[in-house]
C-alpha positions in Angstrom: -52.3 -18.7 -2.6 -49.7 -19.5 -0.3 -48.3 -23.4 -0.8 -48.4 -25.7 2.3 -44.5 -25.2 2.2 -44.6 -21.4 2.2 -47.1 -21.3 4.7 -45.0 -23.6 7.0 -42.3 -21.7 6.6 -44.0 -18.1 7.4 -45.7 -19.7 10.4 -41.9 -20.6 11.5 -40.8 -16.9 10.4 -44.2 -15.1 12.5 -43.1 -17.7 15.5 -39.9 -16.6 15.2 -40.7 -13.0 15.5 -42.6 -13.4 18.1 -40.0 -15.2 20.3 -37.7 -12.5 19.8 -39.9 -9.7 20.5 -41.0 -11.3 23.7 -37.2 -12.2 25.2 -37.0 -8.3 24.6 -39.5 -7.8 27.3 -37.7 -9.5 29.4 -35.0 -7.0 29.6 -34.8 -5.1 33.0 -36.0 -4.8 36.6 -34.6 -3.5 39.3 -31.5 -5.2 39.2 -27.5 -3.6 40.3 -26.2 -2.9 37.7 -23.0 -2.5 39.8 -21.1 0.5 40.6 -21.5 4.0 39.6 -18.5 5.1 36.8 -16.3 7.9 38.8 -15.9 11.8 37.8 -13.8 12.1 34.5 -10.7 12.6 36.1 -9.1 16.2 36.5 -12.3 17.6 36.6 -13.3 20.0 39.7 -15.3 22.2 40.5 -14.3 25.3 43.4 -16.1 25.8 46.0 -20.0 27.5 46.2 -22.4 28.4 48.4 -25.7 29.3 48.0 -28.0 32.1 49.8 -31.3 33.1 49.4 -33.9 35.9 50.9 -36.8 36.9 49.7 -35.6 39.8 47.1 -32.5 37.9 46.3 -30.8 34.2 45.1 -27.1 34.1 45.4 -24.2 32.3 44.8 -20.3 32.9 45.2 -17.8 31.0 43.4 -14.4 31.0 44.9 -10.9 30.4 43.0 -7.7 31.4 45.3 -7.6 34.3 46.7 -10.7 35.9 44.0 -14.8 35.1 45.2 -17.3 35.5 43.0 -20.6 36.3 43.1 -24.1 36.0 40.8 -26.7 37.7 42.3 -30.4 36.9 40.6 -33.9 38.5 41.7 -35.4 36.0 43.6 -38.6 36.6 42.5 -37.7 36.7 37.8 -33.9 35.7 38.2 -33.0 38.6 36.1 -29.8 39.3 37.6 -29.6 41.7 39.6 -26.7 44.2 38.3 -27.4 47.9 40.2 -26.2 46.9 43.5 -23.7 47.4 46.7 -22.6 44.4 47.7 -20.7 44.3 51.1 -18.7 41.0 51.7 -17.8 39.7 55.1 -15.4 37.0 55.1 -14.3 35.0 58.4 -15.3 38.4 60.2 -13.3 41.1 58.0 -15.9 43.5 55.9 -14.8 44.0 52.3 -16.9 45.8 49.6 -17.3 43.8 46.4 -16.3 45.5 42.8 -19.3 44.8 40.4 -18.2 44.6 36.5 -21.5 43.5 34.3 -23.7 42.0 36.4 -20.6 40.1 38.6 -19.4 40.5 41.8 -16.4 40.2 43.2 -14.2 40.1 46.1 -10.5 39.7 46.6 -9.0 38.3 50.1 -5.8 36.9 51.1 -7.5 34.5 53.6 -9.7 32.9 50.9 -6.3 30.4 50.7 -6.5 29.1 54.1 -7.6 25.5 53.7 -11.7 24.6 54.8 -15.6 26.5 55.8 -15.5 30.2 55.8 -18.2 32.6 57.0 -19.3 34.1 55.1 -22.3 37.1 54.6 -23.2 39.6 52.0 -24.9 43.2 52.6 -27.4 43.5 49.1 -28.1 47.4 48.8 -30.5 48.6 46.1 -32.8 51.2 45.3 -33.0 52.4 49.1 -33.6 48.7 50.8 -31.4 46.1 52.1 -30.9 42.7 51.7 -28.7 40.3 54.4 -27.3 37.1 53.7 -25.5 34.3 54.8 -23.9 30.7 54.3 -20.9 29.0 54.7 
Protein backbone atom coordinates (compact mmCIF):
# COMPACT_ATOMS: atom_id res chain seq x y z
CA UNK A 1 0.00 0.00 0.00
CA UNK A 2 1.16 3.52 -0.81
CA UNK A 3 1.58 5.84 2.13
CA UNK A 4 0.11 9.35 2.33
CA UNK A 5 3.50 10.99 1.69
CA UNK A 6 4.20 8.77 -1.34
CA UNK A 7 0.68 9.32 -2.68
CA UNK A 8 1.15 13.09 -2.50
CA UNK A 9 4.51 12.85 -4.26
CA UNK A 10 3.05 10.54 -6.94
CA UNK A 11 0.14 12.91 -7.48
CA UNK A 12 2.53 15.84 -7.81
CA UNK A 13 4.65 13.98 -10.37
CA UNK A 14 1.57 13.05 -12.40
CA UNK A 15 0.35 16.65 -12.30
CA UNK A 16 3.77 17.91 -13.39
CA UNK A 17 3.87 15.41 -16.27
CA UNK A 18 0.39 16.47 -17.39
CA UNK A 19 1.39 20.14 -17.27
CA UNK A 20 4.53 19.50 -19.33
CA UNK A 21 2.72 17.50 -22.03
CA UNK A 22 -0.09 20.06 -22.25
CA UNK A 23 2.41 22.82 -23.00
CA UNK A 24 3.84 20.75 -25.87
CA UNK A 25 0.41 20.59 -27.52
CA UNK A 26 0.35 24.40 -27.79
CA UNK A 27 3.73 24.61 -29.52
CA UNK A 28 2.81 25.63 -33.10
CA UNK A 29 0.28 27.51 -35.12
CA UNK A 30 0.50 29.31 -38.44
CA UNK A 31 2.72 32.08 -37.14
CA UNK A 32 5.55 33.45 -39.27
CA UNK A 33 9.01 32.18 -38.36
CA UNK A 34 10.86 34.79 -40.39
CA UNK A 35 12.34 34.69 -43.86
CA UNK A 36 13.43 31.42 -45.40
CA UNK A 37 17.18 30.83 -45.33
CA UNK A 38 19.01 31.97 -48.46
CA UNK A 39 20.22 29.32 -50.93
CA UNK A 40 23.78 28.09 -50.39
CA UNK A 41 26.37 30.50 -51.75
CA UNK A 42 28.10 29.53 -54.95
CA UNK A 43 25.45 27.05 -56.07
CA UNK A 44 23.93 27.79 -59.44
CA UNK A 45 22.16 25.70 -62.01
CA UNK A 46 22.70 26.07 -65.73
CA UNK A 47 19.82 27.57 -67.72
CA UNK A 48 17.25 24.88 -68.55
CA UNK A 49 14.15 24.40 -70.61
CA UNK A 50 11.54 21.68 -70.80
CA UNK A 51 9.22 20.69 -73.63
CA UNK A 52 6.69 17.90 -74.09
CA UNK A 53 4.76 16.36 -76.93
CA UNK A 54 2.42 13.38 -77.18
CA UNK A 55 5.45 11.07 -77.50
CA UNK A 56 8.40 12.76 -75.78
CA UNK A 57 9.58 14.72 -72.77
CA UNK A 58 12.69 16.81 -73.41
CA UNK A 59 14.98 18.67 -71.02
CA UNK A 60 17.85 20.81 -72.28
CA UNK A 61 20.55 22.50 -70.18
CA UNK A 62 23.06 25.07 -71.46
CA UNK A 63 26.61 25.50 -70.19
CA UNK A 64 28.94 27.89 -72.02
CA UNK A 65 28.49 26.98 -75.71
CA UNK A 66 27.12 23.46 -75.12
CA UNK A 67 23.50 22.38 -74.99
CA UNK A 68 22.90 18.97 -73.39
CA UNK A 69 19.57 17.31 -74.24
CA UNK A 70 17.80 14.44 -72.50
CA UNK A 71 14.75 12.87 -74.15
CA UNK A 72 12.40 10.36 -72.51
CA UNK A 73 9.31 8.62 -73.80
CA UNK A 74 6.19 10.41 -72.55
CA UNK A 75 4.24 7.22 -71.85
CA UNK A 76 6.97 5.13 -70.20
CA UNK A 77 9.60 7.69 -69.04
CA UNK A 78 12.31 5.53 -70.64
CA UNK A 79 15.32 7.30 -72.19
CA UNK A 80 15.10 7.71 -75.97
CA UNK A 81 18.51 6.62 -77.26
CA UNK A 82 17.76 5.86 -80.91
CA UNK A 83 16.51 9.18 -82.28
CA UNK A 84 17.94 11.75 -84.65
CA UNK A 85 17.67 15.26 -83.20
CA UNK A 86 17.95 18.56 -85.00
CA UNK A 87 18.13 21.72 -82.89
CA UNK A 88 17.21 25.19 -84.12
CA UNK A 89 18.81 27.85 -81.95
CA UNK A 90 17.72 31.42 -82.67
CA UNK A 91 16.93 30.45 -86.28
CA UNK A 92 20.10 28.41 -86.93
CA UNK A 93 19.69 24.61 -87.33
CA UNK A 94 22.32 22.18 -86.04
CA UNK A 95 22.28 18.37 -85.88
CA UNK A 96 22.75 17.03 -82.34
CA UNK A 97 25.29 14.32 -81.62
CA UNK A 98 24.29 11.35 -79.47
CA UNK A 99 26.38 9.52 -76.91
CA UNK A 100 25.01 7.04 -74.35
CA UNK A 101 21.46 8.32 -74.79
CA UNK A 102 22.38 11.98 -74.23
CA UNK A 103 22.21 14.41 -77.12
CA UNK A 104 24.44 17.48 -77.43
CA UNK A 105 24.90 20.57 -79.58
CA UNK A 106 27.74 23.09 -79.45
CA UNK A 107 27.10 26.62 -80.69
CA UNK A 108 28.73 29.95 -79.86
CA UNK A 109 25.26 31.54 -79.90
CA UNK A 110 24.59 30.00 -76.48
CA UNK A 111 27.19 32.33 -74.95
CA UNK A 112 25.02 35.37 -75.70
CA UNK A 113 23.21 36.68 -72.64
CA UNK A 114 19.42 36.53 -72.56
CA UNK A 115 16.78 34.13 -73.73
CA UNK A 116 17.20 31.92 -76.77
CA UNK A 117 14.48 30.50 -78.95
CA UNK A 118 14.96 26.74 -79.19
CA UNK A 119 13.12 24.16 -81.26
CA UNK A 120 13.84 20.47 -81.61
CA UNK A 121 12.91 18.07 -84.37
CA UNK A 122 13.05 14.51 -83.05
CA UNK A 123 12.96 11.72 -85.63
CA UNK A 124 12.45 8.16 -84.47
CA UNK A 125 11.16 5.09 -86.26
CA UNK A 126 9.94 7.04 -89.27
CA UNK A 127 7.93 9.58 -87.27
CA UNK A 128 8.78 13.18 -86.43
CA UNK A 129 7.92 15.32 -83.42
CA UNK A 130 8.55 19.02 -83.02
CA UNK A 131 9.18 20.48 -79.56
CA UNK A 132 10.06 24.08 -78.67
CA UNK A 133 10.69 26.48 -75.83
CA UNK A 134 12.60 29.53 -74.69
